[in-house]
C-alpha positions, 0 to 999 in steps of 0.5 A, spaced: 476 531 503 482 536 504 484 537 512 488 541 516 493 538 521 497 542 526 503 540 531 504 544 537 512 546 537 511 546 545 509 539 545 515 535 547 514 529 542 512 534 536 517 532 531 515 524 532 508 526 531 510 530 525 514 524 522 508 519 524 503 523 520 508 524 514 509 517 514 501 516 514 500 521 509 506 522 504 503 527 500 501 532 506 503 539 504 507 544 509 503 550 509 506 555 515 508 556 522 503 560 526 504 563 533 510 566 536 510 572 541 504 571 546 502 564 543 505 557 542 508 556 535 504 551 531 506 548 524 500 547 519 500 541 514 494 540 509 493 533 506 487 529 503 485 524 507 483 519 501 491 519 499 493 515 506 498 511 505 495 504 503 498 497 505 502 494 499 499 488 496 504 482 495 504 475 492 510 470 492 515 469 487 513 462 485 505 464 484 507 470 480 511 466 475 506 461 474 501 466 473 506 469 468 506 462 464 498 461 464 496 468 462 494 466 455 489 461 458 483 466 459 478 465 464 480 459 468 479 457 475 486 459 478 485 452 483 485 448 476 492 452 474 496 453 480 493 447 484 498 442 481 505 438 483 509 444 481 507 448 487 504 444 492 504 449 497 499 453 493 493 451 496 495 453 503 497 460 500 490 460 497 486 459 503 490 464 507 488 470 503 482 474 503 481 475 495 487 470 492 484 471 485 483 478 485 491 479 487 493 474 481 488 478 477 491 485 480 498 482 479 497 481 471 493 487 470 499 491 473 504 488 469 500 489 463 499 496 464 506 497 466 505 499 473 507 495 480 500 494 483 502 487 487 509 487 489 512 480 488 516 477 494 522 473 494 
């Protein structure tokens, strides 16, 4: 949904507010400055609240490397593939994630599509 946001230039922290807003909505578009002689100046932006900056998904580099190695095995339970002696801390990572299988699938899908859906951490 397209929305509009204004910032009063007379507010002492309007620049900080604008910066926070633009970080949250990087696709926000400046529209105009209104006001002046008898009314306070306002800076207006147009933005789509559906395009809000989303947190980045990430997986450890070790897990990404093993996912790359095991790509050809088809639909196998990731615990069977990853839960071996090569990666003793895998099970701890697996249990700490809300949707670990989805993260691995998203990583592999992004790689196949040539886009970075999941960031690989060092």
